[in-house]
C-alpha positions in Angstrom: -69.7 -93.7 -25.6 -70.2 -90.0 -24.7 -67.9 -87.9 -22.5 -69.7 -85.7 -20.0 -68.6 -83.7 -17.0 -70.0 -84.7 -13.6 -69.4 -81.4 -11.8 -70.8 -82.5 -8.4 -70.2 -85.6 -6.4 -73.0 -88.2 -6.5 -74.1 -89.3 -3.0 -75.9 -92.7 -2.9 -77.3 -94.5 0.1 -78.1 -98.1 -0.3 -77.2 -101.7 0.6 -73.6 -102.9 0.2 -71.9 -106.0 -1.1 -68.2 -106.7 -0.9 -67.2 -108.9 -3.9 -64.8 -109.4 -6.8 -65.3 -110.3 -10.4 -64.4 -114.0 -9.8 -67.6 -114.4 -7.9 -69.7 -111.6 -9.3 -72.0 -113.8 -11.4 -73.2 -115.4 -8.2 -73.1 -112.5 -5.7 -74.4 -109.6 -7.7 -77.7 -111.2 -8.8 -78.4 -112.2 -5.2 -77.6 -108.6 -4.2 -80.1 -107.2 -6.7 -82.7 -109.6 -5.2 -82.0 -108.3 -1.7 -82.3 -104.7 -3.0 -85.7 -105.5 -4.6 -87.0 -106.9 -1.3 -85.6 -104.1 0.8 -88.1 -101.4 -0.3 -85.3 -98.9 0.1 -87.2 -96.0 -1.5 -89.6 -96.0 1.5 -86.7 -95.8 3.9 -85.2 -92.8 2.0 -87.8 -90.1 1.8 -85.1 -87.5 1.1 -83.9 -89.3 -2.1 -83.5 -87.1 -5.1 -85.4 -89.2 -7.5 -86.6 -92.8 -8.1 -83.5 -93.5 -10.2 -81.6 -96.5 -8.9 -77.8 -96.5 -8.8 -75.4 -99.4 -8.6 -72.1 -97.8 -7.4 -68.8 -99.7 -7.7 -66.4 -98.2 -5.2 -63.8 -99.0 -2.5 -61.6 -100.8 -5.0 -58.8 -102.9 -3.5 -56.4 -100.9 -5.6 -58.3 -97.6 -5.5 -56.9 -94.9 -7.8 -54.8 -97.5 -9.6 -57.0 -100.1 -11.1 -60.3 -101.9 -10.6 -58.8 -105.3 -10.0 -59.4 -107.2 -6.8 -62.3 -106.7 -4.4 -64.7 -103.8 -4.5 -67.9 -102.7 -2.9 -71.1 -102.5 -4.8 -73.8 -100.3 -3.4 -77.3 -100.4 -4.8 -79.5 -97.5 -3.8 -80.8 -94.0 -4.5 -79.1 -90.6 -4.8 -79.4 -88.3 -1.8 -78.5 -84.7 -1.2 -74.9 -84.0 -0.4 -75.9 -82.8 3.0 -77.5 -86.1 4.0 -76.7 -87.0 7.6 -73.5 -89.1 8.1 -75.6 -91.9 9.6 -77.8 -93.6 7.0 -80.6 -95.7 8.2 -79.6 -99.0 9.9 -78.2 -101.6 7.5 -77.4 -99.0 4.7 -74.2 -97.3 3.7 -73.5 -93.9 2.2 -71.0 -93.8 -0.7 -69.8 -91.0 -2.9 -68.9 -91.0 -6.6 -66.6 -88.0 -6.8 -67.0 -85.2 -9.4 -65.1 -86.1 -12.5 -65.2 -86.5 -16.2 -67.4 -89.5 -17.1 -67.4 -91.8 -20.1 -71.0 -92.8 -20.4 -72.1 -96.0 -22.1 -75.8 -96.5 -22.8 -77.4 -99.9 -22.6 -80.5 -100.6 -24.7 -83.5 -99.3 -22.9 -85.1 -101.8 -20.6 -82.4 -104.5 -21.4 -81.0 -105.2 -17.9 -79.7 -108.5 -19.5 -77.2 -106.5 -21.6 -75.5 -104.6 -18.7 -72.9 -107.3 -18.2 -72.2 -107.4 -22.0 -71.6 -103.6 -21.9 -69.2 -104.0 -19.0 -67.3 -106.6 -20.9 -66.8 -104.1 -23.8 -65.7 -101.4 -21.3 -63.1 -103.8 -19.7 -61.5 -104.3 -23.1 -60.9 -100.6 -23.7 -57.2 -100.4 -22.6 -57.0 -96.7 -23.7 -59.9 -95.7 -21.4 -58.0 -93.8 -18.6 -60.2 -94.8 -15.6 -59.9 -93.1 -12.3 -60.6 -96.4 -10.5 -62.4 -94.5 -7.7 -66.1 -95.0 -8.3 -68.1 -96.1 -11.3 -71.9 -96.5 -11.5 -74.9 -97.8 -13.4 -77.9 -95.6 -13.5 -81.4 -97.1 -13.9 -84.2 -94.7 -14.6 -87.9 -95.4 -14.2 -88.4 -95.0 -17.9 -86.1 -98.0 -18.6 -83.0 -96.0 -19.6 -79.8 -97.5 -18.4 -76.3 -95.9 -18.5 -72.9 -97.0 -17.2 -70.8 -94.0 -16.0 -67.0 -94.5 -15.8 -64.8 -92.0 -14.1 -61.9 -91.0 -16.4 -58.9 -88.7 -16.2 -59.1 -85.5 -18.4 -60.4 -86.7 -21.7 -61.0 -90.4 -21.8 -58.1 -91.3 -24.1 -55.6 -88.4 -24.0 -53.0 -87.5 -21.3 -54.1 -84.8 -18.8 
């Protein structure tokens, strides 16, 4: 894990899924399949890069914990001044500026993302903001999980 500042909010436009961890093993793979068929990059000519983001946000207990239902949006980063109305069928979400605990996943190993999340969930001393976390998938195969944390990841503010 590495702590890095995210000084600017991350704006992502993509397809949304409302789910919870009890059903995630069924709903999230199907959501990724929908994303791969959506040819989203072609619909977002103003995207900042070809990186793909999976943003977890709109937690049922936002700001408190990540339990309950949440929204997962798979899409691309867009400029902050992107119009409020994304293309039909898409949603615009924001991962606010914050300190981030970044957890790398072995390059190209999408199959290890869930395993890394399971490690993160066991870290009781990781002071999560519970506002928006995300996975970043780069065209070169790099994968990172970014968790919003208060102050330093382990110490009081």
